[in-house]
C-alpha positions in Angstrom: 17.3 17.5 105.0 13.7 16.8 105.1 11.8 16.7 101.8 9.1 19.4 101.8 5.8 19.1 99.8 3.8 22.2 99.1 0.2 21.1 99.5 -3.0 22.8 98.6 -5.1 23.5 101.7 -8.5 24.9 102.4 -9.3 27.6 104.9 -8.1 25.2 107.7 -4.6 23.8 107.4 -5.8 20.2 107.7 -8.2 20.5 104.8 -6.0 19.1 101.9 -7.9 18.5 98.7 -5.7 18.4 95.6 -5.5 14.9 93.8 -2.2 16.0 92.3 -0.8 16.4 95.8 -2.3 13.2 97.0 -0.5 11.4 94.2 2.8 12.7 95.4 2.1 11.8 99.0 1.2 8.4 97.9 4.5 8.1 95.9 6.5 9.5 98.9 5.0 6.8 101.1 5.4 4.0 98.6 9.1 4.9 98.4 9.2 5.1 102.3 10.5 8.7 102.2 10.1 10.9 105.1 8.5 14.2 104.2 6.9 17.4 105.6 3.8 19.0 104.1 3.5 22.7 103.8 -0.1 24.1 103.6 -0.4 26.4 100.7 -3.3 28.4 99.3 -4.2 29.9 95.9 -3.5 33.3 97.3 0.1 32.5 98.3 1.9 32.5 95.0 4.8 34.1 96.5 5.6 31.2 98.8 6.3 29.0 95.8 7.6 31.6 93.4 11.1 29.9 93.7 9.7 27.0 91.6 9.0 29.0 88.6 5.3 28.7 88.4 2.2 29.3 90.8 0.7 25.9 91.3 1.2 22.9 93.5 2.3 20.3 94.1 6.0 21.6 94.6 8.6 19.3 96.0 11.7 20.6 97.6 14.5 18.1 98.2 17.7 19.5 99.3 18.6 22.1 96.6 16.2 20.8 94.1 12.6 22.2 93.5 10.4 20.2 91.3 6.8 21.0 90.3 4.1 19.0 88.5 3.0 15.6 89.8 4.4 13.7 86.8 7.8 15.4 87.0 8.0 14.9 90.7 7.3 11.1 90.3 10.0 10.9 87.7 12.5 12.8 89.9 11.6 10.6 92.9 12.5 7.4 90.9 15.7 8.9 89.5 16.9 10.4 92.9 16.0 7.5 95.0 16.7 4.3 92.9 17.4 2.2 96.1 13.8 2.8 97.3 10.8 0.8 95.9 10.2 2.0 92.4 7.0 3.7 91.1 7.3 2.1 87.7 8.4 -1.4 86.9 10.6 -0.9 83.9 10.7 1.3 80.8 7.6 -0.2 79.4 5.4 0.6 82.5 6.9 4.1 82.8 5.9 4.7 78.9 2.4 3.3 79.6 2.0 5.4 82.6 3.1 8.5 80.6 0.8 7.8 77.9 -2.1 7.4 80.3 -1.3 10.7 82.1 -1.0 12.6 78.8 -4.3 11.1 77.5 -6.2 11.8 80.7 -5.1 15.3 81.0 -5.8 16.0 77.4 -9.4 14.7 77.9 -9.8 16.8 81.0 -8.6 20.0 79.3 -11.0 19.4 76.2 -13.9 18.8 78.6 -13.2 22.0 80.7 -13.0 24.1 77.6 -16.5 23.3 76.5 
């Protein structure tokens, strides 16, 4: 079964502009996994309602649906350990998790001003 990635699209299907979705596309390519992108727009909440929230990226792999770029990256490393890793060991994963949390905390503080 093909991995599907719901990816934010503009008015035209080929206009993809979400950096969070780009992260996952790069992770999938790094792990050399075949995938299909599904264009999604902000008004199409019903299309991803099965994921339990209304934002992309959403990855569907067989019977698994995972949302949030960080959670998707962790899932890919756990589900496909035989493929190239996204993190080199527990220390690298912890450092990436810290940086991810720090960057998003700074962004959310900046946007609330």
